ChimeraX commands (.cxc) that place a marker at each C-alpha (Angstrom):
marker #1 position 125.42,48.80,100.85 radius 0.5
marker #1 position 122.72,49.08,98.52 radius 0.5
marker #1 position 120.61,46.31,97.34 radius 0.5
marker #1 position 121.91,46.75,93.51 radius 0.5
marker #1 position 125.45,46.77,94.70 radius 0.5
marker #1 position 125.10,43.69,97.05 radius 0.5
marker #1 position 123.80,41.89,93.96 radius 0.5
marker #1 position 126.73,42.71,91.50 radius 0.5
marker #1 position 129.35,41.86,94.70 radius 0.5
marker #1 position 127.59,38.37,95.17 radius 0.5
marker #1 position 127.71,37.99,91.11 radius 0.5
marker #1 position 131.38,39.00,90.85 radius 0.5
marker #1 position 132.38,36.76,93.92 radius 0.5
marker #1 position 130.53,33.90,92.05 radius 0.5
marker #1 position 132.46,34.36,89.12 radius 0.5
marker #1 position 135.85,34.76,90.84 radius 0.5
marker #1 position 134.75,31.43,92.36 radius 0.5
marker #1 position 134.35,29.90,88.98 radius 0.5
marker #1 position 137.82,31.29,87.93 radius 0.5
marker #1 position 139.41,29.98,90.69 radius 0.5
marker #1 position 137.98,26.47,90.16 radius 0.5
marker #1 position 138.84,26.43,86.53 radius 0.5
marker #1 position 142.68,26.97,87.67 radius 0.5
marker #1 position 143.04,30.83,87.76 radius 0.5
marker #1 position 143.19,30.88,91.41 radius 0.5
marker #1 position 146.17,33.35,91.62 radius 0.5
marker #1 position 144.39,35.53,89.12 radius 0.5
marker #1 position 140.92,35.36,90.91 radius 0.5
marker #1 position 142.50,36.37,94.11 radius 0.5
marker #1 position 144.25,39.31,92.85 radius 0.5
marker #1 position 141.54,40.50,90.93 radius 0.5
marker #1 position 139.55,40.24,94.63 radius 0.5
marker #1 position 142.15,42.39,96.01 radius 0.5
marker #1 position 141.81,44.78,93.37 radius 0.5
marker #1 position 138.34,44.78,93.86 radius 0.5
marker #1 position 138.44,45.42,97.61 radius 0.5
marker #1 position 140.82,48.54,96.76 radius 0.5
marker #1 position 138.55,49.95,94.59 radius 0.5
marker #1 position 135.64,49.43,96.76 radius 0.5
marker #1 position 137.68,51.08,99.73 radius 0.5
marker #1 position 138.95,53.74,97.11 radius 0.5
marker #1 position 135.18,54.44,96.51 radius 0.5
marker #1 position 134.40,54.56,100.48 radius 0.5
marker #1 position 137.19,57.02,100.68 radius 0.5
marker #1 position 136.17,59.26,97.97 radius 0.5
marker #1 position 132.59,59.45,99.25 radius 0.5
marker #1 position 133.79,60.26,102.84 radius 0.5
marker #1 position 136.10,63.02,101.26 radius 0.5
marker #1 position 133.10,64.38,99.15 radius 0.5
marker #1 position 131.09,64.22,102.38 radius 0.5
marker #1 position 133.64,65.96,104.49 radius 0.5
marker #1 position 134.20,68.57,102.07 radius 0.5
marker #1 position 130.34,69.36,101.67 radius 0.5
marker #1 position 130.30,69.92,105.39 radius 0.5
marker #1 position 133.27,71.90,105.67 radius 0.5
marker #1 position 131.83,74.34,103.18 radius 0.5
marker #1 position 128.61,74.44,104.91 radius 0.5
marker #1 position 130.29,75.10,108.09 radius 0.5
marker #1 position 132.54,77.83,106.42 radius 0.5
marker #1 position 129.35,79.37,104.91 radius 0.5
marker #1 position 127.73,79.42,108.29 radius 0.5
marker #1 position 130.65,80.96,110.04 radius 0.5
marker #1 position 130.63,83.64,107.27 radius 0.5
marker #1 position 127.14,84.47,108.02 radius 0.5
marker #1 position 127.49,84.42,111.51 radius 0.5
marker #1 position 130.27,86.80,111.08 radius 0.5
marker #1 position 128.36,89.28,109.15 radius 0.5
marker #1 position 125.41,88.65,111.34 radius 0.5
marker #1 position 127.83,89.81,114.52 radius 0.5
marker #1 position 129.04,92.62,112.67 radius 0.5
marker #1 position 125.60,94.16,111.72 radius 0.5
marker #1 position 124.44,93.24,115.39 radius 0.5
marker #1 position 127.34,95.37,116.26 radius 0.5
marker #1 position 126.76,98.43,114.09 radius 0.5
marker #1 position 123.14,98.13,115.14 radius 0.5
marker #1 position 123.94,98.13,118.96 radius 0.5
marker #1 position 126.30,101.24,118.48 radius 0.5
marker #1 position 124.00,102.85,116.40 radius 0.5
marker #1 position 120.66,102.31,118.10 radius 0.5
marker #1 position 121.72,100.97,121.51 radius 0.5
marker #1 position 121.04,104.19,123.20 radius 0.5
marker #1 position 117.76,104.90,121.81 radius 0.5
marker #1 position 115.94,104.26,125.15 radius 0.5
marker #1 position 117.88,107.00,126.82 radius 0.5
marker #1 position 117.67,109.33,123.69 radius 0.5
marker #1 position 113.91,108.98,123.98 radius 0.5
marker #1 position 114.25,109.90,127.55 radius 0.5
marker #1 position 116.20,112.89,127.06 radius 0.5
marker #1 position 113.96,114.16,124.56 radius 0.5
marker #1 position 111.72,116.02,127.55 radius 0.5
marker #1 position 114.54,117.93,128.72 radius 0.5
marker #1 position 114.92,119.18,125.43 radius 0.5
marker #1 position 111.12,120.16,125.12 radius 0.5
marker #1 position 111.06,121.87,128.53 radius 0.5
marker #1 position 114.09,124.04,127.79 radius 0.5
marker #1 position 112.70,124.74,124.50 radius 0.5
marker #1 position 109.46,125.63,126.09 radius 0.5
marker #1 position 111.43,127.68,128.88 radius 0.5
marker #1 position 112.88,129.92,125.91 radius 0.5
marker #1 position 109.95,130.11,123.92 radius 0.5
marker #1 position 107.76,131.32,126.89 radius 0.5
marker #1 position 110.13,133.90,127.92 radius 0.5
marker #1 position 109.55,137.75,126.88 radius 0.5
marker #1 position 112.12,140.07,126.02 radius 0.5
marker #1 position 111.54,142.00,129.29 radius 0.5
marker #1 position 112.27,138.64,131.27 radius 0.5
marker #1 position 115.33,137.92,129.18 radius 0.5
marker #1 position 116.66,141.22,129.97 radius 0.5
marker #1 position 115.93,141.26,133.85 radius 0.5
marker #1 position 117.40,137.53,134.00 radius 0.5
marker #1 position 119.86,137.65,131.33 radius 0.5
marker #1 position 122.65,135.44,132.99 radius 0.5
marker #1 position 119.73,132.67,133.60 radius 0.5
marker #1 position 118.72,132.97,129.91 radius 0.5
marker #1 position 122.15,132.74,128.55 radius 0.5
marker #1 position 122.55,129.42,130.56 radius 0.5
marker #1 position 119.51,128.11,129.46 radius 0.5
marker #1 position 120.41,128.65,125.89 radius 0.5
marker #1 position 123.98,127.49,126.83 radius 0.5
marker #1 position 122.72,124.34,127.85 radius 0.5
marker #1 position 120.08,124.04,124.80 radius 0.5
marker #1 position 123.01,124.47,122.39 radius 0.5
marker #1 position 125.12,121.59,124.43 radius 0.5
marker #1 position 122.31,119.32,124.23 radius 0.5
marker #1 position 121.95,119.72,120.34 radius 0.5
marker #1 position 125.70,119.21,120.30 radius 0.5
marker #1 position 125.41,115.95,122.02 radius 0.5
marker #1 position 122.55,114.99,120.01 radius 0.5
marker #1 position 124.39,115.50,116.87 radius 0.5
marker #1 position 127.12,113.80,118.13 radius 0.5
marker #1 position 125.25,111.10,118.72 radius 0.5
marker #1 position 123.32,110.97,115.61 radius 0.5
marker #1 position 120.04,112.44,116.61 radius 0.5
marker #1 position 118.78,115.07,114.34 radius 0.5
marker #1 position 115.78,117.05,114.99 radius 0.5
marker #1 position 112.59,116.98,112.55 radius 0.5
marker #1 position 111.29,120.59,112.46 radius 0.5
marker #1 position 108.45,120.95,110.45 radius 0.5
marker #1 position 107.14,124.08,108.64 radius 0.5
marker #1 position 103.54,125.60,108.87 radius 0.5
marker #1 position 102.32,124.87,105.41 radius 0.5
marker #1 position 104.37,121.97,104.64 radius 0.5
marker #1 position 102.47,118.80,103.95 radius 0.5
marker #1 position 101.89,116.09,106.55 radius 0.5
marker #1 position 104.13,113.16,106.30 radius 0.5
marker #1 position 102.66,110.15,108.35 radius 0.5
marker #1 position 106.24,108.88,108.28 radius 0.5
marker #1 position 107.90,111.53,110.59 radius 0.5
marker #1 position 104.60,113.39,111.98 radius 0.5
marker #1 position 101.78,112.54,114.14 radius 0.5
marker #1 position 98.63,114.59,113.60 radius 0.5
marker #1 position 97.34,115.40,116.89 radius 0.5
marker #1 position 94.32,117.48,115.73 radius 0.5
marker #1 position 92.56,118.45,112.32 radius 0.5
marker #1 position 90.83,121.74,111.84 radius 0.5
marker #1 position 89.69,123.69,108.86 radius 0.5
marker #1 position 91.72,126.71,108.09 radius 0.5
marker #1 position 91.28,129.06,105.23 radius 0.5
marker #1 position 93.78,129.40,102.49 radius 0.5
marker #1 position 95.24,125.91,103.48 radius 0.5
marker #1 position 94.54,122.50,101.95 radius 0.5
marker #1 position 93.62,119.37,103.58 radius 0.5
marker #1 position 97.00,117.92,104.90 radius 0.5
marker #1 position 98.76,121.20,105.46 radius 0.5
marker #1 position 100.56,121.49,108.81 radius 0.5
marker #1 position 98.96,124.45,110.58 radius 0.5
marker #1 position 100.62,124.14,114.19 radius 0.5
marker #1 position 103.72,122.23,115.52 radius 0.5
marker #1 position 103.54,121.06,119.08 radius 0.5
marker #1 position 106.64,119.22,119.54 radius 0.5
marker #1 position 109.61,118.70,117.16 radius 0.5
marker #1 position 110.34,114.96,116.18 radius 0.5
marker #1 position 113.77,113.47,116.37 radius 0.5
marker #1 position 115.40,110.82,114.11 radius 0.5
marker #1 position 118.29,108.59,115.41 radius 0.5
marker #1 position 120.18,108.18,112.33 radius 0.5
marker #1 position 117.89,107.10,110.00 radius 0.5
marker #1 position 115.01,105.52,112.57 radius 0.5
marker #1 position 112.21,107.59,113.92 radius 0.5
marker #1 position 112.90,108.32,117.77 radius 0.5
marker #1 position 109.66,110.41,117.87 radius 0.5
marker #1 position 107.57,111.86,115.57 radius 0.5
marker #1 position 106.83,115.51,115.11 radius 0.5
marker #1 position 103.62,116.44,116.89 radius 0.5
marker #1 position 101.63,118.64,114.60 radius 0.5
marker #1 position 98.13,119.91,114.17 radius 0.5
marker #1 position 96.59,119.22,110.11 radius 0.5
marker #1 position 94.28,121.51,108.34 radius 0.5
marker #1 position 91.11,119.59,107.27 radius 0.5
marker #1 position 89.90,122.30,104.98 radius 0.5
marker #1 position 88.38,120.48,101.86 radius 0.5
marker #1 position 89.49,121.40,98.36 radius 0.5
marker #1 position 87.59,124.32,97.02 radius 0.5
marker #1 position 85.53,123.55,94.03 radius 0.5
marker #1 position 86.68,125.86,91.14 radius 0.5
marker link #1:1,2 radius 0.2
marker link #1:2,3 radius 0.2
marker link #1:3,4 radius 0.2
marker link #1:4,5 radius 0.2
marker link #1:5,6 radius 0.2
marker link #1:6,7 radius 0.2
marker link #1:7,8 radius 0.2
marker link #1:8,9 radius 0.2
marker link #1:9,10 radius 0.2
marker link #1:10,11 radius 0.2
marker link #1:11,12 radius 0.2
marker link #1:12,13 radius 0.2
marker link #1:13,14 radius 0.2
marker link #1:14,15 radius 0.2
marker link #1:15,16 radius 0.2
marker link #1:16,17 radius 0.2
marker link #1:17,18 radius 0.2
marker link #1:18,19 radius 0.2
marker link #1:19,20 radius 0.2
marker link #1:20,21 radius 0.2
marker link #1:21,22 radius 0.2
marker link #1:22,23 radius 0.2
marker link #1:23,24 radius 0.2
marker link #1:24,25 radius 0.2
marker link #1:25,26 radius 0.2
marker link #1:26,27 radius 0.2
marker link #1:27,28 radius 0.2
marker link #1:28,29 radius 0.2
marker link #1:29,30 radius 0.2
marker link #1:30,31 radius 0.2
marker link #1:31,32 radius 0.2
marker link #1:32,33 radius 0.2
marker link #1:33,34 radius 0.2
marker link #1:34,35 radius 0.2
marker link #1:35,36 radius 0.2
marker link #1:36,37 radius 0.2
marker link #1:37,38 radius 0.2
marker link #1:38,39 radius 0.2
marker link #1:39,40 radius 0.2
marker link #1:40,41 radius 0.2
marker link #1:41,42 radius 0.2
marker link #1:42,43 radius 0.2
marker link #1:43,44 radius 0.2
marker link #1:44,45 radius 0.2
marker link #1:45,46 radius 0.2
marker link #1:46,47 radius 0.2
marker link #1:47,48 radius 0.2
marker link #1:48,49 radius 0.2
marker link #1:49,50 radius 0.2
marker link #1:50,51 radius 0.2
marker link #1:51,52 radius 0.2
marker link #1:52,53 radius 0.2
marker link #1:53,54 radius 0.2
marker link #1:54,55 radius 0.2
marker link #1:55,56 radius 0.2
marker link #1:56,57 radius 0.2
marker link #1:57,58 radius 0.2
marker link #1:58,59 radius 0.2
marker link #1:59,60 radius 0.2
marker link #1:60,61 radius 0.2
marker link #1:61,62 radius 0.2
marker link #1:62,63 radius 0.2
marker link #1:63,64 radius 0.2
marker link #1:64,65 radius 0.2
marker link #1:65,66 radius 0.2
marker link #1:66,67 radius 0.2
marker link #1:67,68 radius 0.2
marker link #1:68,69 radius 0.2
marker link #1:69,70 radius 0.2
marker link #1:70,71 radius 0.2
marker link #1:71,72 radius 0.2
marker link #1:72,73 radius 0.2
marker link #1:73,74 radius 0.2
marker link #1:74,75 radius 0.2
marker link #1:75,76 radius 0.2
marker link #1:76,77 radius 0.2
marker link #1:77,78 radius 0.2
marker link #1:78,79 radius 0.2
marker link #1:79,80 radius 0.2
marker link #1:80,81 radius 0.2
marker link #1:81,82 radius 0.2
marker link #1:82,83 radius 0.2
marker link #1:83,84 radius 0.2
marker link #1:84,85 radius 0.2
marker link #1:85,86 radius 0.2
marker link #1:86,87 radius 0.2
marker link #1:87,88 radius 0.2
marker link #1:88,89 radius 0.2
marker link #1:89,90 radius 0.2
marker link #1:90,91 radius 0.2
marker link #1:91,92 radius 0.2
marker link #1:92,93 radius 0.2
marker link #1:93,94 radius 0.2
marker link #1:94,95 radius 0.2
marker link #1:95,96 radius 0.2
marker link #1:96,97 radius 0.2
marker link #1:97,98 radius 0.2
marker link #1:98,99 radius 0.2
marker link #1:99,100 radius 0.2
marker link #1:100,101 radius 0.2
marker link #1:101,102 radius 0.2
marker link #1:102,103 radius 0.2
marker link #1:103,104 radius 0.2
marker link #1:104,105 radius 0.2
marker link #1:105,106 radius 0.2
marker link #1:106,107 radius 0.2
marker link #1:107,108 radius 0.2
marker link #1:108,109 radius 0.2
marker link #1:109,110 radius 0.2
marker link #1:110,111 radius 0.2
marker link #1:111,112 radius 0.2
marker link #1:112,113 radius 0.2
marker link #1:113,114 radius 0.2
marker link #1:114,115 radius 0.2
marker link #1:115,116 radius 0.2
marker link #1:116,117 radius 0.2
marker link #1:117,118 radius 0.2
marker link #1:118,119 radius 0.2
marker link #1:119,120 radius 0.2
marker link #1:120,121 radius 0.2
marker link #1:121,122 radius 0.2
marker link #1:122,123 radius 0.2
marker link #1:123,124 radius 0.2
marker link #1:124,125 radius 0.2
marker link #1:125,126 radius 0.2
marker link #1:126,127 radius 0.2
marker link #1:127,128 radius 0.2
marker link #1:128,129 radius 0.2
marker link #1:129,130 radius 0.2
marker link #1:130,131 radius 0.2
marker link #1:131,132 radius 0.2
marker link #1:132,133 radius 0.2
marker link #1:133,134 radius 0.2
marker link #1:134,135 radius 0.2
marker link #1:135,136 radius 0.2
marker link #1:136,137 radius 0.2
marker link #1:137,138 radius 0.2
marker link #1:138,139 radius 0.2
marker link #1:139,140 radius 0.2
marker link #1:140,141 radius 0.2
marker link #1:141,142 radius 0.2
marker link #1:142,143 radius 0.2
marker link #1:143,144 radius 0.2
marker link #1:144,145 radius 0.2
marker link #1:145,146 radius 0.2
marker link #1:146,147 radius 0.2
marker link #1:147,148 radius 0.2
marker link #1:148,149 radius 0.2
marker link #1:149,150 radius 0.2
marker link #1:150,151 radius 0.2
marker link #1:151,152 radius 0.2
marker link #1:152,153 radius 0.2
marker link #1:153,154 radius 0.2
marker link #1:154,155 radius 0.2
marker link #1:155,156 radius 0.2
marker link #1:156,157 radius 0.2
marker link #1:157,158 radius 0.2
marker link #1:158,159 radius 0.2
marker link #1:159,160 radius 0.2
marker link #1:160,161 radius 0.2
marker link #1:161,162 radius 0.2
marker link #1:162,163 radius 0.2
marker link #1:163,164 radius 0.2
marker link #1:164,165 radius 0.2
marker link #1:165,166 radius 0.2
marker link #1:166,167 radius 0.2
marker link #1:167,168 radius 0.2
marker link #1:168,169 radius 0.2
marker link #1:169,170 radius 0.2
marker link #1:170,171 radius 0.2
marker link #1:171,172 radius 0.2
marker link #1:172,173 radius 0.2
marker link #1:173,174 radius 0.2
marker link #1:174,175 radius 0.2
marker link #1:175,176 radius 0.2
marker link #1:176,177 radius 0.2
marker link #1:177,178 radius 0.2
marker link #1:178,179 radius 0.2
marker link #1:179,180 radius 0.2
marker link #1:180,181 radius 0.2
marker link #1:181,182 radius 0.2
marker link #1:182,183 radius 0.2
marker link #1:183,184 radius 0.2
marker link #1:184,185 radius 0.2
marker link #1:185,186 radius 0.2
marker link #1:186,187 radius 0.2
marker link #1:187,188 radius 0.2
marker link #1:188,189 radius 0.2
marker link #1:189,190 radius 0.2
marker link #1:190,191 radius 0.2
marker link #1:191,192 radius 0.2
marker link #1:192,193 radius 0.2
marker link #1:193,194 radius 0.2
marker link #1:194,195 radius 0.2
view
């Protein structure tokens, strides 16, 4: 009980004692009973308000936990396989190198082998697409974007502007909207011509 409230209670009790001494004992006793009920009612209201506040906070915490859990579940579903996805990218790179390095003559001699490699490559790309893995395939002449490209070297190249892609070493990949691996590129360092 606060000090001010204690003082008021003491004053009221003193007044009630005076009323009782002046012959109003029954009324004074009834007044004290009513006063105790009012005090008890105020205590109950304070407890109710405190409980309501606690309940609302607990409800908000539960809702935040539910939303956080849902977001974490979605992220785990979408990005949970990112480590494995990164580990599979070299398989794609090697299949692509095998296809790019072969000559028409080699393809003709080993037609079944190259059909198998092409089929494996198509199936791998289909699995990538199914799981939200999209290739980043920059084109020669495209402007370098540090968000999705990794510059492996810079070299002056006639008829290009600084920052243009002049060579693509490996393709990059996105897992949904996250960068899984940047595309590795060579970039022109040709200064702007003064005209």
